[in-house]
C-alpha positions, 0 to 999 in steps of 0.5 A: 686250275681246271681238272685237266690242267697240266702240272709242272715238275718243281725239280726242274723249273726256270723262273723269271724272278722279276715276274715272280716278284711282280705277281707275288707268287711267294705271298700267294704260296704262303697264304695258301699254306696258312689257309691249308693249315688253319682249322677254319679253312683247311685242309685245302688238299689231301697230301703234300705241303709244298707242291699243291700250293705251288701248283695253285699259285702258278696255275695259268701263269707259266710257259710250257717249254715242250716235252723235249726240254725236261725228258723225265722217267729215265730211271724207270723200268716200264712205260704205260700204254697210255704214255706210248699213245701220248707220244704217238699222238704227238708224233714223238714215237717211232715204229722202230721203238715198238720192236723193243717192247714186251709186256712187263713180267718180272720187275714191274711197278705195283699192279703193272704186271702184264699191262705195262710195257718194258723196258721204259723207252724215252723217245725224246732223249736225243733232243733233250735239254735236260735228262731227268733220271727219276725212278729206281733205275737211276745211273748211280744205282745201275752202274755204267752202261754201254753208250752203243746203240742196242738192237731189238731183242730176240723173240726167244729170250729166257726168263733170266734175260727178260728179267734183266732186260726190264732193268735197262731203260732205253733212250733214243739216240735218233729216230731209228736208234736206242741206247741204254740210258745213263751211258 
């Protein structure tokens, strides 16, 4: 694996079991775990027991199904500026979405206050094959939300309104449409 190699989400993976068996991926993972745990060769990585050997064993042997296949992050409250730049570079981000973003002030991830943008916006949700709710604002935690499109927020929201807004991730429902995720 190279330093900039992408990683896969083991929570959402499609496996060609015949190819998996032919490449002996299970054997490779088991050998890596044994080496990691041995006093002679290990440790081979810093944290985790199952994710690192899985990623090492499949490095260069998987097909990326595209960002819209597994749309993740839908339970998050904020989005990093780098993520927005990535979506813009891939032409997934629409200027309309910018009208919803403010600097995070109240319910930010650790160290993100004043840097991250809020609310989290998923620009690919309307094209998703799988909606992946990871983060503290999963639907079971937030309750039912409205399926109606939302309007950009007013500029004069008070602190209580801004704090509440940061707790509602938005999913695209088209190029000029956002709605609350988990409706």
